[in-house]
C-alpha positions in Angstrom: 49.1 -51.7 9.3 48.0 -48.6 11.1 51.3 -47.0 10.0 50.3 -47.6 6.3 46.9 -46.1 6.9 48.4 -43.1 8.5 50.8 -42.6 5.6 48.0 -42.9 3.1 45.9 -40.5 5.1 48.7 -37.9 5.1 49.2 -38.4 1.3 45.5 -37.9 0.7 45.4 -34.8 2.8 48.4 -33.3 1.0 46.8 -34.0 -2.4 43.5 -32.4 -1.2 45.4 -29.4 0.0 47.2 -28.9 -3.3 43.9 -29.4 -5.2 42.2 -26.8 -3.1 45.1 -24.4 -3.6 45.0 -24.9 -7.3 41.3 -24.1 -7.3 42.0 -20.9 -5.3 44.7 -20.0 -7.8 42.2 -20.4 -10.7 39.7 -18.2 -8.8 42.4 -15.7 -8.1 43.3 -15.5 -11.8 39.6 -15.0 -12.6 39.6 -12.1 -10.2 42.6 -10.6 -11.9 40.7 -10.8 -15.2 37.6 -9.2 -13.9 38.9 -6.6 -11.4 40.1 -3.2 -12.4 43.4 -3.7 -10.5 45.1 -6.2 -8.1 46.4 -3.4 -5.9 50.0 -4.1 -7.0 52.4 -1.2 -6.8 55.1 -1.0 -9.5 58.7 -0.7 -8.3 60.8 2.3 -9.0 62.6 1.8 -12.3 64.9 4.0 -14.5 62.9 6.2 -16.9 64.1 4.1 -19.9 62.2 1.0 -18.7 59.3 2.6 -16.8 55.9 1.7 -18.3 54.0 4.8 -19.5 51.2 6.4 -17.5 47.8 4.9 -18.3 48.9 1.3 -17.6 48.5 -0.6 -14.4 50.5 -3.5 -13.0 48.2 -6.5 -12.6 50.3 -9.7 -12.4 53.8 -10.7 -11.4 55.6 -14.0 -12.1 59.0 -15.2 -10.9 60.8 -16.9 -13.8 63.4 -19.7 -14.0 64.8 -20.1 -17.5 67.8 -20.0 -19.8 69.3 -17.8 -22.5 70.9 -19.6 -25.5 74.2 -18.6 -27.1 76.0 -19.8 -30.2 79.7 -19.3 -31.0 80.2 -17.4 -34.3 83.2 -16.0 -36.2 84.1 -12.3 -35.8 85.2 -9.8 -38.4 88.7 -9.9 -36.9 89.1 -13.6 -37.3 88.3 -14.6 -33.8 85.1 -16.1 -32.3 82.5 -14.7 -29.9 79.3 -15.8 -28.2 76.1 -14.5 -29.7 72.4 -14.8 -28.5 71.0 -17.6 -30.6 67.3 -17.5 -29.5 64.9 -15.7 -27.2 65.1 -16.7 -23.5 62.8 -19.6 -22.5 61.4 -19.7 -19.0 58.6 -20.9 -16.7 57.0 -18.3 -14.4 55.7 -19.2 -11.0 53.5 -17.5 -8.3 53.5 -18.3 -4.6 50.3 -19.6 -3.1 50.2 -20.8 0.5 53.9 -21.5 0.4 53.6 -23.6 -2.8 55.0 -22.5 -6.2 52.5 -22.8 -8.9 53.3 -22.5 -12.6 51.3 -19.6 -14.1 53.0 -18.8 -17.4 55.5 -20.2 -19.9 57.8 -17.9 -21.9 59.2 -18.9 -25.3 59.3 -17.8 -29.0 56.4 -18.4 -31.4 54.6 -17.0 -34.4 52.5 -14.0 -33.5 48.9 -15.3 -34.1 47.2 -12.1 -32.9 49.1 -9.2 -34.3 48.0 -5.7 -33.4 46.8 -3.4 -36.2 49.7 -2.4 -38.4 52.1 -5.1 -37.0 53.6 -7.5 -39.6 54.6 -10.6 -37.6 58.2 -11.8 -38.4 58.6 -15.3 -39.7 61.2 -15.8 -36.9 58.4 -15.3 -34.3 58.2 -13.0 -31.3 58.9 -13.4 -27.6 55.7 -15.1 -26.2 54.1 -15.5 -22.8 51.3 -18.1 -22.5 49.0 -18.5 -19.5 49.4 -22.1 -18.1 45.8 -22.3 -17.0 43.9 -20.6 -19.9 46.4 -20.6 -22.8 45.9 -16.9 -23.5 49.0 -15.3 -25.1 50.8 -12.0 -25.4 53.6 -11.4 -27.9 56.0 -8.5 -27.2 59.2 -6.8 -28.4 61.9 -5.0 -26.6 61.2 -1.3 -26.2 64.2 -0.5 -24.0 66.8 -2.2 -21.8 69.3 -1.4 -19.2 72.3 -3.2 -17.8 72.0 -4.2 -14.2 73.7 -1.9 -11.7 73.9 -2.2 -7.8 72.6 1.4 -7.6 69.3 0.3 -9.2 67.1 -1.5 -6.7 64.9 -3.1 -9.3 67.9 -4.3 -11.4 70.9 -4.7 -9.1 72.8 -7.8 -10.2 75.8 -6.7 -12.2 76.9 -9.1 -14.9 73.4 -10.5 -15.5 71.1 -10.3 -18.5 69.5 -6.9 -19.1 66.4 -5.6 -17.4 63.8 -4.7 -20.0 60.6 -2.9 -20.9 58.7 -4.8 -23.6 55.6 -3.7 -25.5 52.9 -5.9 -26.7 52.6 -6.5 -30.5 49.9 -9.1 -30.3 47.4 -10.7 -27.9 45.2 -13.8 -28.2 42.5 -15.3 -26.0 42.8 -19.0 -25.0 40.7 -21.6 -26.9 37.9 -21.4 -24.3 38.0 -17.6 -24.0 40.7 -17.3 -21.3 42.0 -13.8 -21.2 44.6 -13.6 -18.4 47.2 -12.1 -20.9 44.8 -10.9 -23.6 44.9 -7.3 -22.5 48.6 -7.1 -21.6 50.1 -3.9 -23.0 53.6 -3.9 -21.4 55.9 -6.3 -19.7 58.9 -5.5 -17.5 61.7 -8.0 -16.8 63.4 -7.0 -13.5 65.7 -8.4 -10.8 67.5 -10.4 -13.4 70.2 -12.9 -12.1 72.4 -14.8 -14.6 71.8 -15.3 -18.3 74.6 -13.1 -19.5 77.0 -13.8 -22.3 79.5 -16.6 -21.4 83.0 -15.4 -20.7 84.7 -18.6 -21.8 86.5 -19.1 -25.2 84.5 -20.9 -27.8 84.7 -22.7 -31.2 82.5 -21.9 -34.1 79.2 -23.7 -33.9 79.4 -24.4 -30.2 76.2 -23.7 -28.2 75.5 -23.0 -24.5 72.5 -22.4 -22.3 73.0 -20.0 -19.5 70.4 -20.2 -16.7 68.8 -17.0 -15.3 66.0 -15.9 -13.0 63.9 -12.8 -13.2 60.7 -11.1 -12.2 58.2 -10.5 -15.1 55.6 -7.7 -14.4 52.5 -7.6 -16.6 50.6 -4.3 -17.2 47.3 -3.5 -19.0 45.6 -0.3 -20.0 43.6 1.5 -17.3 39.9 0.9 -17.7 
């Protein structure tokens, strides 16, 4: 009987620890929203994907996701794999040794377009805060193929590293603004996700897993 009590006590303690950690994470995100910076230093990147001066790095998430491909006919009568959709991923942040989900990445209609932006009916790449449902929509501004000589994008044969620019932002339903002021996003340290090298038949689809770091920037105050 004492063994059961002991197990129950350990389980309760673990739940309490995770709950406290979650509260700390919420408070940390609140600090990110209100502070002028999180003292994060951007990594060295090639000029093509370096975020312009006047923007500061304020949030980093490590992503686990997949890139979809569809087999289509080519002009020469063969077949080839083609990207069929934007990558989908879940971004995590480490807190006290535990991985907490902070953002989901998918494709959706741009509900908060910037002035002069006409949202495509096919949607834009989207990042949504898991805690406050704030969103940023972004498009590719530049990309580079991974290369071992590039410390921030070293994994040859992986999906591209990118600089993306915001084309829309929206607060969460209760005013959450974790991603509301995001201006640029970098996708770095990609691993996996590249076009399949196998032969294919028309109409065949395949999801290729990838991991990456997403770095979020906002305009300096």
